[in-house]
N, C-alpha and C positions, 0 to 999 in steps of 0.2 A: 368739691362742691361748695358753692358759695354760701357762707353763713348768714343767718338772719340776726343772730346775736351771739356775743362772747360771754362766758361765765368763768369767773375763776373761783374754784374752790380749793383751799389749802394752796397747794404749790402748783396745781395743775390748772391750765387755761383750756376751756373747752369751746368748740365751735358747735352752735346748734344750728342744724340745717332746717330748711323749709318742711322736710319731711320728718322732722323730729329726732334725727340722729344726733347723737353727743359724740364728737369726735375731739381727742385730744389734739391740741396743735403741736406741731414738731418745733423744737427751739430754734430751727432756722426760718419757720414761716414767718411771713410778715402779716401783721395784724392790720385790717382794713380800717382806718380811723373813722370811716363813715358808718360803720356798723356800731350798734350799742355794745358797750362794754360794762358787764356788773361785775362788781367784785363785793367783798364782805361789808364795804363802807357806802356802797350805792344805795340811795333810797329809791323804792320802786316808783314813787310819784315823779321823780326826776326823769327816769326813763319814759314814763308816759308823755309827760309834757315836752320832751325833746324830740321823740323819735316816732310817736304814735298818734293818731287821732283817738282822743280819749273815748268819744262815743262809740267808736267801732270796738274798742275793747270791751267795754260794757255791755255791748248786745252780742258779741260773739265768744261768750264764755264757755260754751258747750255744744 
C-alpha cells in the first residue's frame, strides 16, 4: 500500500498509509522520495510548508 508519510523512530522506518496503518519497511524496500519523511531532526512546520496545504491541516484536525 502506498504510504502517505515515512516516520523514522529509533532504528525503524515506518510507512504510514492513508488508512492509518503503520508498517515497518523492509530493508530492501525503496523509499519514495516524493513522500514526506520525518525523523527526529525534522521540524513539523517544514513538513507543512513543503507537502501540505496549511489551511487544510488546520481545518481537518478531528
